[in-house]
PLY file of the C-alpha trace (Angstrom):
ply
format ascii 1.0
element vertex 40
property float x
property float y
property float z
element edge 39
property int vertex1
property int vertex2
end_header
-70.72 -40.81 -93.50
-71.24 -44.12 -95.28
-74.57 -45.88 -94.80
-75.82 -48.89 -96.75
-73.38 -48.24 -99.58
-74.33 -44.57 -99.89
-72.86 -41.39 -98.54
-75.11 -39.37 -96.27
-74.21 -35.72 -95.82
-74.23 -34.95 -92.10
-73.32 -31.42 -91.11
-70.17 -31.41 -89.00
-71.77 -29.43 -86.18
-74.63 -31.93 -85.89
-72.16 -34.84 -85.80
-70.11 -33.01 -83.15
-73.24 -32.69 -80.98
-73.76 -36.45 -81.21
-70.13 -37.14 -80.32
-70.24 -34.76 -77.35
-73.49 -36.20 -76.00
-72.12 -39.73 -76.35
-68.96 -38.72 -74.53
-70.98 -37.15 -71.73
-73.17 -40.24 -71.46
-70.13 -42.56 -71.28
-68.18 -40.51 -68.73
-69.65 -42.14 -65.55
-69.06 -45.62 -66.94
-65.50 -44.75 -67.97
-64.76 -43.35 -64.50
-66.11 -46.53 -62.89
-63.91 -48.69 -65.13
-60.85 -46.56 -64.36
-61.52 -46.80 -60.60
-61.76 -50.59 -60.89
-58.44 -50.69 -62.76
-56.78 -48.45 -60.17
-58.04 -50.67 -57.34
-56.71 -53.85 -58.97
0 1
1 2
2 3
3 4
4 5
5 6
6 7
7 8
8 9
9 10
10 11
11 12
12 13
13 14
14 15
15 16
16 17
17 18
18 19
19 20
20 21
21 22
22 23
23 24
24 25
25 26
26 27
27 28
28 29
29 30
30 31
31 32
32 33
33 34
34 35
35 36
36 37
37 38
38 39
């Protein structure tokens, strides 16, 4: 993962945890946006 011109070694499982938690956090907002699109 590049950072300030350097590569930082991030274990894949730790990165996956971040991605999954971000996805979970965004889910309510995504559902709200989809409902607004469906209603339009």
